[in-house]
C-alpha positions as CSV (number, residue, x, y, z in Angstrom):
1,M,-18.6,3.4,25.6
2,K,-16.0,3.1,22.7
3,L,-17.7,-0.1,21.5
4,K,-21.1,1.5,21.7
5,R,-19.9,4.6,19.7
6,I,-18.5,2.3,17.0
7,S,-21.6,0.2,16.9
8,I,-23.7,3.4,16.4
9,F,-21.3,4.4,13.6
10,I,-21.9,1.2,11.8
11,V,-25.7,1.4,12.1
12,L,-25.5,4.9,10.6
13,L,-23.2,3.7,7.9
14,I,-25.6,1.0,6.7
15,S,-28.8,2.9,7.2
16,N,-28.9,4.2,3.6
17,L,-31.6,2.1,2.0
18,S,-30.2,2.5,-1.4
19,W,-27.1,0.4,-0.5
20,C,-27.6,-3.2,-1.6
21,Q,-25.2,-6.1,-2.1
22,N,-22.1,-5.1,-4.0
23,S,-21.9,-7.2,-7.2
24,T,-18.2,-6.4,-7.9
25,I,-16.0,-9.5,-8.0
26,E,-12.3,-9.3,-8.6
27,V,-10.7,-12.4,-10.0
28,H,-7.0,-13.3,-9.5
29,K,-5.6,-16.2,-11.5
30,T,-3.5,-18.7,-9.6
31,K,-1.4,-21.7,-10.7
32,N,-4.2,-24.1,-10.2
33,G,-7.4,-22.0,-10.2
34,E,-8.5,-18.5,-9.2
35,I,-9.1,-16.4,-6.1
36,K,-12.3,-14.3,-6.1
37,I,-12.7,-11.2,-4.0
38,Q,-16.0,-9.5,-3.3
39,P,-16.1,-6.2,-1.3
40,I,-19.0,-5.9,1.1
41,L,-18.7,-2.9,3.4
42,H,-15.9,-0.9,5.1
43,S,-13.6,-3.7,6.2
44,S,-15.8,-6.6,5.2
45,F,-15.2,-8.7,2.1
46,I,-15.5,-12.3,0.9
47,L,-12.7,-14.3,-0.5
48,T,-13.2,-17.6,-2.4
49,Y,-10.7,-20.2,-3.6
50,N,-11.1,-23.8,-4.6
51,N,-14.8,-23.7,-3.7
52,K,-14.0,-22.6,-0.1
53,T,-15.3,-19.2,1.1
54,I,-13.8,-16.9,3.7
55,Y,-15.8,-14.1,5.2
56,V,-13.5,-11.4,6.6
57,D,-14.9,-9.2,9.4
58,P,-18.6,-9.8,8.3
59,T,-20.6,-6.7,9.2
60,G,-23.4,-4.7,7.6
61,G,-26.5,-6.9,8.2
62,E,-28.2,-9.8,6.6
63,K,-29.1,-8.0,3.4
64,L,-25.5,-7.7,2.2
65,Y,-25.1,-11.5,2.3
66,L,-28.3,-12.7,0.9
67,G,-27.8,-15.3,-1.8
68,L,-24.1,-15.6,-1.2
69,K,-22.3,-18.9,-0.5
70,S,-22.2,-19.4,3.3
71,P,-18.7,-19.2,4.9
72,D,-16.3,-22.1,5.5
73,I,-14.0,-19.8,7.5
74,I,-14.8,-16.5,9.3
75,L,-11.8,-14.3,10.0
76,I,-12.2,-11.6,12.6
77,T,-9.4,-9.0,13.2
78,D,-10.5,-7.2,16.3
79,I,-13.2,-6.6,18.9
80,H,-14.7,-3.3,17.6
81,G,-18.2,-3.4,16.1
82,D,-17.0,-2.7,12.6
83,H,-15.1,-6.0,12.7
84,L,-17.0,-8.2,15.2
85,D,-20.7,-7.7,14.5
86,L,-22.9,-10.2,16.4
87,I,-26.1,-9.1,14.7
88,T,-24.6,-9.9,11.3
89,L,-23.0,-13.1,12.5
90,D,-26.4,-14.2,13.8
91,S,-28.1,-13.4,10.5
92,I,-25.8,-15.5,8.2
93,D,-25.5,-19.3,8.0
94,T,-22.4,-20.2,10.1
95,S,-23.3,-23.8,10.5
96,K,-20.2,-25.1,8.7
97,A,-17.9,-22.3,9.5
98,I,-14.8,-22.2,11.7
99,F,-14.0,-18.9,13.3
100,I,-10.3,-17.8,13.3
101,V,-10.0,-14.9,15.8
102,P,-7.7,-13.2,18.3
103,K,-8.2,-14.1,21.9
104,D,-10.0,-10.9,22.9
105,A,-12.5,-11.4,20.1
106,A,-13.1,-15.0,21.1
107,S,-14.0,-13.9,24.6
108,K,-16.8,-11.7,23.1
109,L,-18.4,-14.4,21.0
110,P,-21.5,-16.1,22.5
111,E,-21.5,-19.7,23.7
112,K,-23.1,-21.1,20.6
113,Y,-19.9,-20.3,18.6
114,K,-17.4,-21.6,21.1
115,S,-17.0,-25.0,19.6
116,K,-16.1,-23.4,16.2
117,I,-13.4,-21.0,17.4
118,I,-9.7,-21.3,16.7
119,V,-7.7,-18.6,18.5
120,L,-4.6,-17.3,16.9
121,N,-2.2,-14.9,18.6
122,N,0.2,-12.6,16.7
123,G,2.9,-14.8,15.1
124,Q,0.8,-18.0,15.1
125,G,-0.4,-19.8,12.0
126,I,-2.6,-22.7,11.0
127,H,-3.5,-24.8,7.9
128,R,-7.2,-25.0,7.2
129,L,-9.2,-26.0,4.1
130,G,-6.3,-25.3,1.6
131,F,-5.2,-22.1,3.2
132,F,-2.3,-21.3,5.5
133,I,-3.5,-18.5,7.8
134,N,-0.8,-16.6,9.7
135,A,-1.8,-13.9,12.3
136,I,0.5,-10.9,12.5
137,A,0.5,-7.8,14.6
138,M,-1.8,-4.7,14.1
139,Y,-1.6,-1.7,16.4
140,N,-1.5,2.1,16.7
141,L,1.7,4.2,16.9
142,P,3.0,5.3,19.3
143,E,2.3,2.4,21.6
144,V,0.5,4.1,24.6
145,A,-1.7,2.9,27.4
146,D,-4.9,4.3,25.9
147,S,-4.3,3.2,22.4
148,K,-7.4,2.4,20.3
149,H,-5.6,-0.7,19.0
150,P,-3.0,-1.9,21.4
151,K,-0.4,-4.4,20.2
152,G,-1.4,-8.0,20.7
153,R,-5.2,-7.5,21.0
154,G,-6.1,-7.8,17.3
155,N,-4.7,-9.7,14.3
156,G,-3.7,-8.8,10.8
157,Y,-3.6,-11.9,8.6
158,I,-1.5,-13.3,5.8
159,L,-3.4,-15.9,3.8
160,T,-1.5,-18.2,1.5
161,A,-3.4,-20.2,-1.2
162,D,-1.8,-21.8,-4.2
163,E,1.4,-19.8,-3.7
164,K,-0.5,-16.5,-3.6
165,R,0.1,-14.4,-0.4
166,I,-2.7,-12.1,0.7
167,Y,-2.2,-9.5,3.4
168,I,-5.1,-8.1,5.5
169,S,-3.9,-5.2,7.6
170,G,-6.6,-5.0,10.2
171,D,-6.7,-1.7,12.1
172,T,-3.1,-0.6,12.2
173,E,-0.6,2.0,11.4
174,D,2.6,1.7,9.3
175,I,4.2,-0.6,11.8
176,P,7.5,-2.3,11.3
177,E,5.7,-5.7,10.9
178,M,4.0,-4.3,7.9
179,R,7.0,-2.6,6.4
180,M,9.0,-5.8,6.6
181,L,6.6,-7.9,4.7
182,Q,7.9,-9.7,1.6
183,N,6.4,-11.3,-1.5
184,I,2.8,-10.1,-0.9
185,D,0.7,-10.5,-4.0
186,I,-2.5,-8.8,-2.7
187,A,-2.7,-6.3,0.2
188,F,-5.8,-4.9,1.9
189,I,-4.8,-1.7,3.6
190,C,-6.7,0.4,6.1
191,M,-6.5,4.3,6.2
192,N,-8.8,6.3,8.4
193,L,-8.0,8.9,11.1
194,P,-8.1,9.0,14.0
195,Y,-8.5,5.2,14.2
196,T,-5.7,3.9,12.0
197,M,-3.3,5.8,9.7
198,D,-3.5,8.5,7.1
199,I,-3.0,8.1,3.4
200,N,0.6,9.2,3.5
201,Q,1.6,6.7,6.1
202,A,-0.2,4.0,4.2
203,A,1.4,4.9,0.9
204,N,4.9,5.1,2.5
205,A,4.5,1.6,4.0
206,V,3.1,0.2,0.7
207,L,6.1,1.6,-1.2
208,E,8.4,-0.1,1.3
209,F,6.9,-3.6,1.2
210,Q,5.8,-3.4,-2.5
211,P,2.8,-5.7,-2.8
212,K,1.8,-6.4,-6.4
213,I,-1.9,-5.3,-5.9
214,V,-3.3,-3.1,-3.2
215,Y,-6.9,-2.6,-2.2
216,P,-7.6,0.4,0.1
217,L,-10.4,-0.4,2.5
218,H,-11.6,0.8,5.9
219,Y,-11.2,4.4,4.8
220,R,-14.1,6.1,6.4
221,G,-13.0,8.0,9.5
222,K,-14.3,10.5,12.0
223,D,-14.4,13.4,9.5
224,G,-15.5,11.5,6.4
225,F,-13.6,9.5,3.8
226,S,-9.9,9.3,3.3
227,D,-8.8,10.4,-0.2
228,V,-8.0,7.0,-1.7
229,K,-7.4,8.5,-5.1
230,E,-4.6,10.6,-3.6
231,F,-3.3,7.5,-1.9
232,K,-3.1,5.8,-5.3
233,N,-1.4,8.9,-6.8
234,N,1.2,8.9,-3.9
235,V,2.0,5.3,-4.5
236,N,2.1,5.3,-8.3
237,S,4.1,8.6,-8.6
238,K,6.9,6.7,-7.0
239,N,6.3,3.1,-8.1
240,N,3.9,2.6,-11.1
241,T,4.3,-1.1,-11.0
242,I,2.1,-1.4,-7.9
243,D,-1.5,-1.9,-9.0
244,V,-3.7,0.1,-6.7
245,R,-7.4,-0.8,-7.2
246,L,-10.2,1.4,-5.9
247,L,-13.4,-0.5,-5.2
248,K,-16.7,0.7,-3.9
249,W,-16.8,-0.1,-0.1
250,Y,-19.5,2.4,0.9
251,P,-23.0,3.4,-0.4
252,N,-22.2,7.1,-0.7
253,N,-18.6,7.1,-1.8
């Protein structure tokens, strides 16, 4: 039932016909090239480096990916429909893609994808196509039996490319594993109650591990949108060297 409710939420989220492909592309210079980041929807974005393309949690339907370079790597963080969306996966060209996913997500992918899957558990890492991809924990606090995101089921990720370290939080709260991060250049941070954390938890964690650049994402919750402008203010009122960048992740926000 939980998965069904989340799937319905995503269908409603993308039903606004005025929402078309997001043309925003952020460019980050590296020592030997550049990393490009294109937001898609909610927790979905595309990262490109050295002519290799990573789709992170691709959701939202075929229209949002028309004309875009097909993925070389697909990263999936968790089993919920706003991260693992079979309809979207079936609509995009995955012919050359490898899937890097947690074990529980792998079990929900259909047989046609099985030969493409690499399972990473928390703490494991792998080199692929010029990236080092490390899976780290993502989970709710406190750790209780009926947690929406129990420890070990899903993955956050740290991607390293050309000495740039990119953190993708997944659905998590301000866990010790996040707070202890070091030398993060770019961080994608979730914040939506009651599923993950609020803006104060997120800001407090960001201030502790001090990434150079932060993108809030996954900020639509049960009662609407988290106040990402206030998140930015909370961070920069205490540390104005952290670059908090607010992108458009939703059609009506």
